[in-house]
N, C-alpha and C positions, 0 to 999 in steps of 0.2 A: 637191442640197445647194448652197446659196449659198456662194461663196468668201469673201464679206465678211459680217461680223456687226455691225460698229460697236461691239462690246463693248470693244474695246481703244483706242478713240479718246481716252480720258482717261489713257492711259499705264499701264494695268493689263492683265494677261492671266490667263486661267484655266489652272490646272495640270490635268494629266490626273488623273482620279479625284477632282476637287474642289479648291476653294480658289482664291484669287486673290492675285497678287503684282505688284509693280511691274515694269515691263519692263526696269529696270536691276538687278534682283535677281541675285545671284551665280548662282542656279540657271539663270536664262535665259542668262547668259554661258556657263555650262557646256554646256547642251544646244544653244545657238546655235552655239558653236564646233564641236560635233560635226556639226551640220547643215551648216555651212560646209565641213567636211572631206569629208562625203559628196558635196556638190556639186562640190568640187574633184576628187574621184575620178571623177565624171562627165566632167569636162574631160579627165582623163587617158585615160579610155576613148575619148573622141572623138579623142584624139591618135594612137591606134593602138597596140595591143599584140599580143603573141602570143595565140593563142586560150586557152592555159592560164593565162597571167597575167591576161588579161581576165576569165576565169571566176572566178579568185580575187578580183579586185577587186570584181566584182559580189557575191560572197558577203560580202565585208567591208562593202559598202554596205548589204546586208540586216542584217548585225550592227549597224551604226551606227544603223539605224532603231530597233533594240531598245535600244541604248545611250541614244539620245535619249529614247525613251519611258520608260526606267528613270529617267533623270535628271529628267524632267518629272513624275514621280510620287513624291510624298513616300514615304519608306520605310515609314511607318506606315499608308499608305492601304490600305483593305480593298476589294479588287475582284477578281473572278474573271477579268477579261479583261486584267489588267496583265501584260505580259511582262517578265521580269527576265533579265538577262544571266547565263549559266551558266559554270562553270569549263571546260566542254568547248570553249567558243568561244576561250578563252585557249589551251588546249592545241592546238587546231587551228592557231593562229598559230605556236606554237612548233614544231610538227611541220613546217610548211611552211618556216619559216626554216631549220631543220636540213637539210631536203631541198635547198633552193636553195643554201645555203652549200656543200654538198658538190659542187656543180657549178660554183662560182665560184673564181677564183684567190684564194689566201689574201691577206688584207689585211696589208700590211707598213708602210703609211703611211696617214695620214688622206687622204681624198679630198675634193675640192671638189665641191659640188653642181653638177650640170649634165650635159652629154652630149647625148643625144638629147632631143627635145622631151618625150617621155613620161617619161623619167628625170628631167629637170629639174622637171617638174610633180610627180613622186612625191617628190622632195626637198622641194619646197614643201609638199606634203601632210604630210610628216613634221613640218615646223615648225608647221603648223596643229594637228596632232595633239598636239604638245607643249604648245601654248597651251591646248587643250581640257583636257589633263591638269592644267595649273596651275589652271584654273578649277574643276575637280572637287576638287582638293586644298583650294582655298579654300571650296568648298561643304561639304566634309567637316568643316571646322573649326566650322561652325555648325549643320549638319543631318546626320542619319544618312543614309548612302547604302549602296547595294549595293557591297561591297568589290570585287566582280569587275569593276566598271566601271573602277576605277583600274588594276587589273592588266591589263585588256584594252587600255586606252589606252597604258600603258607598253610593253606588248609590241608593240602596233600600230606605234608609232614605229620600233621595230627592224625590224619586218616591212616597213614602207615603205622603209626604208634599203636593205634587201636586195632588195626588189622593184625599186628604182631601179637597182641594180647589174645585176639580171637584164635589165631593159629595155635598158640600155646594151649588155650582151652580145648580146642578141637583135638589136639594131639594128647591131651591128658597130662601136660607138663606144667608143673607149678612155676610161677614167676619167682624170681629172686628179688626180694625187697632189699633196698639199701636203707640203713638206719644210721643216725648220727653215731650210735655206739660202735658201729662197724669201723668208723674212722679211728677210734681210740685203739682198736686192735691192730691197726696197720703198723708195720715197723717204722 
């Protein structure tokens, strides 16, 4: 299979299961942000994580491939090979968040993004996830989508926050708390 087709040279691209849209279409912003998130998770994995956290991140990358395909396929497309995100994938994130939170110190203050390299990248991934979520909301305003996608991205941003806390804990790096008194010290 050739990697280039030249079919997008005029600024249009094909959707999965048919149809063409402009490359600046909101649908492409949505699944492009999901692709960016998956790539950033690859960077996180390269930064080094515990085996358990790494395995969870790889599972999320596989889920994000389904999210991207789901978003790249109009909801009314008829195809036997289209994968759609399922409620079980949202529940898996929730279960993992609950398990991880039980092992972490209770949050009593906001924390600033950062810490270990992997945790800092996970915090960045959380913000990319939120951007993807905003694009999916914009897409939903004009096109029908699988509602599980929005639930998944909303939960995933929470999951990434807790994963960053776990990465800091595993690396032995303390989190930096933000307190109201910190604002008074700012110039």
